[in-house]
C-alpha positions in Angstrom: 0.0 0.0 0.0 2.9 2.4 0.8 4.2 1.9 -2.7 0.9 2.9 -4.3 0.8 6.1 -2.1 4.4 6.8 -3.1 3.5 6.4 -6.8 0.5 8.7 -6.6 2.5 11.2 -4.6 5.2 11.3 -7.3 2.6 11.7 -10.0 1.1 14.7 -8.2 4.5 16.2 -7.7 5.4 15.9 -11.4 1.9 17.2 -12.5 2.1 20.1 -10.1 5.6 21.1 -11.3 4.3 21.1 -14.9 1.3 23.3 -14.0 3.4 25.6 -11.9 6.5 26.0 -14.2 5.0 25.8 -17.7 1.3 26.4 -17.8 1.4 27.9 -21.3 3.4 24.9 -22.6 0.8 22.6 -21.1 -2.0 24.4 -22.9 -0.1 24.0 -26.2 0.4 20.3 -25.5 -3.3 19.8 -24.8 -4.1 21.6 -28.0 -1.7 19.4 -29.9 -3.2 16.2 -28.4 -6.7 17.4 -29.3 -5.6 17.7 -32.9 -4.6 14.1 -33.1 -7.1 11.4 -34.2 -8.6 9.1 -31.6 -6.5 6.2 -32.9 -3.3 8.3 -32.5 -4.2 9.3 -29.0 -5.0 5.7 -28.1 -1.6 4.5 -29.5 0.1 7.3 -27.6 -1.7 6.3 -24.4 -0.8 2.6 -24.8 2.8 3.5 -25.5 2.8 5.5 -22.3 1.3 2.6 -20.3 3.9 0.2 -21.8 6.8 2.6 -20.9 5.4 3.0 -17.4 5.2 -0.8 -16.9 8.8 -1.2 -18.1 9.9 1.6 -15.7 8.1 0.0 -12.7 9.6 -3.5 -13.6 13.1 -2.0 -14.0 12.7 -0.2 -10.6 11.6 -3.4 -8.9 14.4 -5.3 -10.5 17.0 -2.8 -9.5 15.7 -2.7 -5.9 16.3 -6.4 -5.4 
């Protein structure tokens, strides 16, 4: 359970930093994503999930 809280906390820190340091750039990124087709956004999302799973697996492997 503590690992889940740690993961959510880190997500909030990163999201908060983006919003605090580059709000205009974030708006541009959202506009760019809105211009993509649904299939392109889905592929981007699946790629992000795959990269996240690989990073979690690598972190667990390095921790042992």
